[in-house]
N, C-alpha and C positions, 0 to 999 in steps of 0.2 A: 808313258805318255799319255800326257794331262787332256788333250783334246780329242773330246770321241770319235768327233767327224773328222777331224782328219787321219785317225787310227782308223774309221772303216773304210776310206777312201784308198792308203795305202795298203789294206787288205784286200781289197775288190780290186786292187791295181795289180798286184805281187802276188797274191796267193796260186792262181793257175800255172805263171812260169816257174816259181818257186818248187812246185810240185811236179813238174816238166824234170826241172835242174834235179832234185834230189831224186824222182825215180830212176833217172840216167845213170845216177850216182850209183845207187845201190841197187836198183834191179826188182824192188818190193814196194809195189803201191802201199802196202798198211805200213811198213818203215817211212816211206817217203811222207805219206799222210802226219802220222804221230811227228815226224820231225818238223814239218812245216807248221804243226800247230802250237809245236813249243818252243820256237821260233818268236811266231807272235806273239805267243805268251809272254816272254820273255823282254821284247821289245814293249809290249802295255805294261809292263813291268818297271822298265829302265826310267832311273830316275833323272841321267843325264840327258841332255839335249844329244838327238840324233839327227846329224846332220845330211845325211845322207841312206833315207831307211831301208833303198833297195839293195846298195851294198852291205848296208849291218846287216840285214838278213840272210844276203847270200856269205857272208864269214859266219855266222850262225850257224848258219845249216851245213855250209863246208864242216867246219868243225866238230859239229854233232856227227856226223857221218864217220868221220876221220876217229872218233870216239868210241863209234860203236862199230867201229872197224877193228878198230885195235883189242877192243872187249872180247868180239867174235871170230877174232885171226886163228887161236889156235882149234877152234871146233870146226868150224867152214874153210880151212885154208885152202883147198884145192877142189871144195863140192864146185859144180856148174848145176845150177837148176834146169831142168827140163822144158822143154817148149811145148806144153799140151795142146798147144791148137794144129803144132807140123803134122802130125798124122792125119787129121781130117781136113787139109787146107786142099783146096785147091792147086793144080800147077803155077799159076803165078802167085799166087799167095805165098805157096810153099820156098817158092825162088827167094820171094821179098824177107819170108822169115828166114830163109837160109843166110840171107848178106845181112840180114840184121842181128842174128847170132855171130856171124864172123867180127863184125866191127863191134859187137859187144866184148867177144872174145879178145880181138885185139887192142881193145880200153882197157880191160883186164890187164894185159902184160905190162901195161904202163906204170909208173910209178901215181902213187895219187895227184903228186902235183901238176904232171902233166896230165893228167886224166882232165883234172878238173880245170885247167886252164885250158883246153880244146874245146869242152864243154861249154866253158863259161865266152867263147869267143863265139862259138855256134848260137848259142844263146844271145848274141846280140852284145854283149857289153862290151865297152871301149878298154883301152889297154889302163886306163887310171882306175878302172873300177876292179878290173882281174887284178891289178896289182892289191887293190884295196882287202877283195876278198880273198886272195890266196896269202896276202902277206909277204910281198916282194916291193921293191923298187919298181915303180913303173916303166921306167929305163930300162930296165931287163927283161920286162912283158915280151914285146916282139922276137928277141932269141931265146925265150924260153917259149915261145910258140911256134918259133921255127922250128926247134931242136923237136920239142914235144911231137910234132907233125911230124917229121922224118923218122922218130922212132916208130909212130903210129904207123906210116907206111909200111917198114921193115915187120912190124907185126902181124898187121893186116896181110904182107906177104907170105909171110911166115904161116899163118889161119890158114890161107887159102891153099897153100901146100898140103899141109896137113888134112885138110879135108879131100883133095884130090888123090891121096895116097889112099 
C-alpha cells in the first residue's frame, strides 16, 4: 500500500474491530494481536490495489486463524481454557461469565465456516462482505447463516443441558 495517510486511516478504523473478531475466534488476546498485526503488515506490503481493505483484512485474519488452528489441532484438540476470573467474581459477574463460557463452548462445536459467518454477522458485516471473507458466493450467505444459527442453537442447548447435569 503506497499512501501512508490512507494506511494509517485504515489501521485506525479497523484495528479494534479486527482484534475483537480474531479474539472471538481464538480466545487468545496475544494471538489475536499477532494475527491482526501480521494482517496489517501484509496489507502494507500488498502490491496490488485492495478495493475493500476491511474485507481483505478480515479474510487474511480468518485464513491466518484457520492456519493456526490446523497447526495446533493435534496438540490442543480437546483442551478448554480455564476462566481465571470465575472463582472471584460476584454472583452477577459469575452468571454472565458462565453465559459467555456456554456461548463460547457452543461456538466451538460449530465448524469453522459456521462460526466465522455468525461472528462476522454479529460484527455488522453485510452478506457480500461475509461472502468475501469466508470465500463463498454471496447468494448462499443467508442460507449459510440460517443453518449456522440452527446448529448454534442446538449446540447451545446441548451445552446448557451438559452444565445442568
